[in-house]
N, C-alpha and C positions, 0 to 999 in steps of 0.2 A: 185900513182893510189891505187885506193882501191882494195883490195884483194876480196871484194865481188862483184858479176858479176851484180846483179838486182838493179842496179843504181834506175832503175824506182820508187823504193820503197819510194825515198826520193824526188819524183820530186811533187811538188805542184799540178801542172795539173792534174798528172796521179791520186793523192791521190784523188781530185775533182771529177774526173771521176769515179773512185772506189766507193766513196760517195754515188754519184749519182744512180749509177747502184743496190746500195744494198737499197737506198732509194726506188727506182721503184720495185724492188722485194718484198718489205716490203709493198708496197701499192697495190700492186697487189695479195699477199696474203691475205691480210686484206679483201680485196675486196671480195676477191672468199669465205672466212670465214662468210662473211656478208651473202653473198646471200645463202651460204652452209645452215646458221643459219635460214634466213628467211623463205626458200623451207622448212626445217622440222617444223617451228612454222606453216607456213600455212597449210601444209598436216594435221598437228596433228590437227589445229583447225577447218579445213574441216570436218575433220573425227568425230571430238565431234559434230558437227553442224548435220552432214548428219544423226547420228545414236542418237541423241539426249542423249549422254552419260552423261553429267553434267547439274543439274539443279540448280534453286534457294537452298540454302541452304545444299547442298549434303557435306558431311564428304568423302572425297575420300582417301582410302586408296593405297597408292602407295606401292607396293610391290619391294623391292630393294634389289636384289642378289648380288649386286658388280659387275655386268658385263656390257658392253657398252650400252646394252638395255635399262636397266632400270636406270643408271646413265642419258641417254637421255631423258627419258620419265619425269624423275622428273624437269630437267630443261626445258622442253617445258612447262610442267603442269604450274610450278612457274612463267614463263614469262606470258603465257596465262591470268594465276590468276590476275595478274596485272591489265589488260585491258579487260576483261572478262563482257558483259552485265549482269551476273548473279554472286553473291556471293558463293563463296564456299571454304571450307576448305581442307587443305592436312596434312595427317600426314604419315610419311614415317616408313616402317616397314619391317624389315630383318627378314627372319628365320635363325636362327643359328641350324643347323642339327647335330652338333658337329662332323664335320669331322675333321679328324688328321689334323693338321698344319693350322687349317682355322685361318686367322688373326683377332681376335677379336677387335681389337680395332680400325682397319682402317676405318670401316663406321661411329661408334660412333666420331671418329676425325674428319672426314669430314662432317657429318651433323649438329656438334656443330660448325665448322666453317661458315654454313651456315647458321645457325639460324633456323632449319627445326625442327617441332616437330617429334619427333621417338619413335619407339619401337624395343627393341630387343627381339624376341621371341625364347627361347630355349627349343628346342625338338629333343630329339636323335632319329631322323629318320635313321640316317645313319647304327646304329648298325643294324636295324629291316633290311633295304634294303639288307646290306650284309649278314645277317642272312638267309632271305628267298630267297634270288635270286640264285638260281644255277648257277654254276661255267662256266663263258662263256656266260650266258645270260643278257639281255639288264636289267641294273638296272632301265631304265626310265619310265617304267610304274608304276612301285610300288612308286617310289621316288616320283612321281608327283602327285599320289593318295594322299599320306600320307601328302606331301608339301600341296596340294590344302586342303585337310581337315582341318589342321592345322590353314591356313590362314582363311580359310570361318569362323572357330570358332571363332579366335580371332577377326574378323570383326565385330560379332556379340557384342563380349564383351566391345568394345571400340566405338560401335556406329556408324561404318563407313557405310554409305548407298551404296557406291561405292567401287569396288575393281580393282585398275589399274593394268594390267600387260604389259611387255613390248612388247608383241609380234609384229613383224613387218611385211611387205608383205611378204618377203620369209618365214618367219616362215608359213604363211598362207597356201601358195602356196605348201611347202614340205609336210604339213599335208594333204593337198587335195590329194596329189600323194601316199602318203603312204596309206592313208585309199584304194584309188583306187588298189594299187596293193597288198597290204596287207592285207587289211580289209574288202574287197567285198562293199564298201560304197563309194558312193558320199557325203563327206564331208568336211569341213575343220574346219578353227577357226573362228567365227563370231565374227564382231567387239564388240556387246553386246550381252550378253547371263544372262538368267535367271537359276541359278542352280537348279539341278533338285528337291532340297526340295523348292524351292521359296524363301528362306531366302537371298539370295546375288544377286545381279546384278555384274555382271564382265564386265568391258570395257578394251579395248586395242585402246588406244591413239595412238599408232604408225602405224594403222593398214595401212596406206597409204603411209609409207615411207620406200625407200629402205635400205636395210642391208649396202650397199656399203656407203650410205650418213651417216647413224648413225656410222659407223666403222670411217669415217673420221672425223666426229663432236667430236667422242671422243677421237682419238689420239689427236685432236689439244686441246682441252679441258683439257687434259693429266688426267683424272681419274683415281683414285686408284684402276685398276681393279684387282678383287681376283677371280681367275680361278676354275672352279669346278673340284675338283679332283674326283668325282664319276663318273658321266656320261661323263663328259668332257675327261675323259682318256680311253675310251673304244674305242677299235679300231672297223673298220669294222662295225660300227652301219648302219642299213638301212636309218636314217635319213642322215646319212653322205655321203650316196652313191647317194640319192635323191636330196641333197643340190649340189653336185658336177656335176648330170643332169643339175640343173637349171644354174648352175654356168657357165657349157658349152655353153648352149644355150643363155644365155644372153651375153656371149663373142661372139660366132659367130652369135648370128640371133637377132641382137639388135629390141626392140622393142618387142619381144615376150613376155617377164615374163608382161609387161604391159598389153598387148592382153588378156592373161591369167587371170593375176588380175581383168580385165573388166568382163571377162565371169563368174569369180564368182558372182558378184553383178548383174548379166543380166539373170539370168537363164529361161528357157520356160519350165516347168513343163509338158506341153503338147508332146513336143520333145522328152522326154526322156520314162521312163518305169516303175515309182513308181505309182502304183495303188492307193497309200493312198495320192499322191498328185495330181492327176487328173484323173476324172470320165471316164475312157476308156469303162466302161460296159456300159454306157447309151449314145454312140456316137450317137447310131441310131435313139435315141428319140431326141437327139439336131437335127439330119438331117431332121427328119420329120418336127419337129417346125419350124424349119427354113426356108423349103421350102413351108410350107403351109403359113407364111409369106408372101413370096415371092410371090407366087401364088394369094393372095388376094390383094396384092400391083397391080399387072399386073390386076386384074378385076376392079380393080377401076378406072384404065386408060382408 
């Protein structure tokens, strides 16, 4: 008698059953991944169409940070590029902000493997942010401003007609609440934006995509993620608090985030209170005009 108890391991029938089970799991995983990929591709394509993000002959500068969102955005744009009704080119750009320990080889190796045109833009914004930001204060505002200025200027240098950023649905909603809670304004991140100096058009192709879908796609694609040790390492940031609030809502109130994002695209200025968006001052004149037209119609009858 064998000293090993699990004789089933040598049973041909058991082995076949095990292999069959593994095959079913593999098929299910592949099917789920394909559904996820198609959903992200469809949502990205819909956002591009709805906001006319990309046009014939565009040179799209894809801002690649090394995070899950920008990797996914690059993949979606490359996939759509192959079957798009318009011709456009892609160039990936990474801003090396000279953060200590930044693995400079990761993105070039990855992009070389894909055969994607790219630039590594070196700007020591890290030192500026650390020097100018008081201890305990958020670095995000200054870091974002410096990063945006560097990328906007470089886009002009390389002749990019559009600048693609990897912000997703939750980024847009988080910004909406941050501005309401702390900025006293009702604004978020538009899917398409003209810069203040009118020199650049920014697009956000992942505007319709859920962060959870992007995270799962990135996990399965095994992207070489590069963490940010500047803003990403700061505790108790207000954006993190708002993110936790949205995560809780999404978990306990399914469909709430979808409804909120729909609200961002379905604004009724007359039902708010911004006098620059709606002419509240002359409502009486509008009323008089409407009633006069109604009386004339009744008289004709």
